[in-house]
N, C-alpha and C positions, 0 to 999 in steps of 0.2 A: 504494500500500500504506500502510495506517495505521501509526502509530507502534507500536501494540500488536502488529499483525501482523508488522511488520518485526522487532521484538524477539523475538517467538516463533520466527520463521523462523531468525534468526541463532543463537539459543540451541540450537535443534534441530540445526543444522548443526555447531555447536561440540561438542555432545554426541555426535553420530555420529562425529566425528573424535577424540573422547576428549581434548579440550583442557581438562582439569580445572583446571589453573592459571588459565586464562582464565575459566572458569565461576566459579571461586571469587572472582574480582574483577570479576564481570560489571557491577555497578553503576558501576564506575569506567571501563569501556571501551565499554559498550553504545552510547553516542552518538558514538563516535569515527568519523570519516569513513573511516579506513583499515580498519575491522573487516571489512567485507564483502569487500574486496579480499584481505586476508590469508587469510580463510576460503577464498576462491576459489583462491588459490595452493596452499593445503594440499590441497584437494580434487583439483585437477588433478594435482599431483605424486603423490598416493597412487593415483589412477586409473592414471597412467602406470606407476608401479612395480608395481602389482598386475597389469597386463596383461603387463609384462615378465616377472614371476615366473611367471605362468600359462603363457606361451608357452614359457619354459625348462622348466618342470615337465612340459609335455605331451610333450616329446621327439619332435617330429614329423619333424625332419630336412627334407630337400629334397623338394618335391613339385610337380607341375604344377597350376596353378589349374583350378578347375572349368570355367572358360570354354573351356579347351582340350579338354574331353572330347568325343569324337566320338560323339554320340548315335545316328548312323546306322550305326555299325559293328556293334554287337551285333545278333544275329538276334532276340533277345528281351530287352527291358528295359522296365520300367514307369516311365517318366519322371515321371508324376504321383505315383507312390508315393515316388520319390526326392525330388521337390520337397517333398512332405509331410514327409518325414524331416527335411529342412533347416529346417522350421518349428520344430523342437525341442520339440514338444508332448510327446514321450516323457518329458521330465524330470518332468512333473507326476505321473505315476503309476509311474515307474520301469520303463517298458516297454522290453524289449530289441528289437534288430533284428539280423537275420542277412543278409548279402549272400552268396548262394550261386551259384557258377558256376565254370567251368573257368579255367585259368590264362590270364592276359593279356587279360581283358575289362574291366579297369579297376576292380576291386574295391578295391584298395589306394588308388588315386587318389581314389575316392569317399570312402573311410573317412577318409583324411587331411584332405580338404577339410571333411568333417563335423566332425572334431575341431577343426580350425582355426576353423571358423564358431562352434562352441560356445565356444571360448576367447574369441573376439572379442565374444561376447554376454555374457560375464561368468562363465562356468562354469569350474570346475576340471576338467581332463582329463588322462588318462594314455593315451598310445599305446604299444603294444608288440606285438612278434610273439609268437605262442604259444611258440615255442621259447626266446626270450630270457627271457620271464617264468618259464616252468617250470624252465629250467636254473638261473636265479638262485635260485628258491625251493628247488630240490633241493640246492643247494650249502650251505645254511644248516646249521651243525653244532650248533645248540642250539635248544631250543624257544622261548627268548626271541628269538633272532635271527630265527627263522622267523616268529614273531608280528609282529615289526617289519616284515619284508618283505611279509607278506601285507597288513598295514595300508597299505603303500605302494600296493597295487593296489585296496584296498577303500575307501580314504578319498576319492579324487576323485569328483566328482559324475558323471563319465562315464568308463568304461573302454572303450577301443577295442583289440580283440585281432585281430591280422592273421595270416592263414595257418594257421588250425586245419585239420589234415588233411593237410598237406604232408609231415609226418614221423610216424612211429609212436613211441609212448611206452609205457613200462611202467606198471604199476598205481600206482607211487609218484607219477608225474606226473599220472595221472588223479585221484588223491586230492587233489593240490594244486590242480588246476583246479576240482575239485568244491568245495573249501573256499572259493576265491575267488568262484565263482558263487553258492554258498549264502549267503555273507555279504552279497553285494550283493543277492541276492534278498530276504533278510530285511529289508534297510535301509528301503525298496527303492531301489536305485540302478541306472540302466540300464547294460547292456552292449551294445555294437555290435561284432560280429565278422564276419570274412570266412572262408569255408571253400570248398573245392573238393569236399567230400564231403557228400552228403545224410545226414541223421541216421541213416538205416538202416545206413550204413557206418561210423559212429563206433566201434562195437565193434572194427573193424579198425584204427582209429587208436590205440585204447587196449586192445589185446588182453589178455584175462584180468583186466580191471579190473571189479570187482563194482559199482562206483558209476556206470557209464556211463548206464544207463537212468534213474536218478534225476537225474543231472547234466543230461541232455537234457530231462527232464521239467520241471525247475526253470528251465532256460534258455528253453524255449518256452512256459511257462505264460502269461506276459505278453510276447508276442513277435510281430513281423511278419517273415516270411521273404520276402526280395526275390530273385527268381530272375533271373539274367543268363546268357544263353546266346550263344555265338558263337565265332568263331575268335580266336586270339591276336592282339591288336593289335601286340604287340611283334614277332611273326613277320612280320606285314604290313609294318611299318616296316623290318625287316631285309631283306625281299625288295625293297622299294622302293629302299633304299640300294644293294643289290647291282645292281639293274637300272640305276640312275642311273650307277653306276661303270662298268658294262659299256658303256653308251651313249656314254660319253666316249672309249672306246678307239679307235673308227674315226677319230675326228677328230684323234687324236694324230699328230704327225709324227715320223718316225724321225730320229735325229740324222745329220747329214751325215758319213759316214765317209771321204769322199775326202781324200787328203792335200792339205794346203795348198800353194799354189804359192810 
């Protein structure tokens, strides 16, 4: 690298880091041997802290890695479409995705792994259940407080909403979800959610809510719906544990109840 190119590269790195004091005295330090190392230290530390902050803000909790997903268990799953989803191209146009299927087929596991993968690739993410988000928003007792909390869910580059359809909500909750989806739709910023209900049954999830049709329309306008079908994997694991426990019983020996001599 020529001297001019080195100088330009180091200045650009210092500018990205916001080291304005260093830039103000550039002529005094640009030829110092330690300059590149110091910039490298600062870049590495900021990258580490940024990742730490994004992981904390995502609120993923514990989850099984994608490598543990049993692709042979669901009766129906488009693995190619799931793999495409993990390429994260949906960030480019703010396209949504919906994982639709019954309980226990791994929707939450896939969603949390997608959220984690996005965080590791540098995106800001927020994971939440539908009930947690809507209950939090409904508890706000002022318009200013509500505005701040809605921003909490509209600001991240990706919003992951789990378990839409597992509970029924009144029209107030429907309006709140509509507000979040609409703001992200207009941004546009992607939403990925899981649900056990087809969209035709969403009026049952939000009975008497006038906004449901428009809410669904904006959600699916730029959206891929990924269908997963099958029996509950959790129920399968529970049966296996019960069978394993039962299999041990014939091998157990009864305690010797004879009196000692």
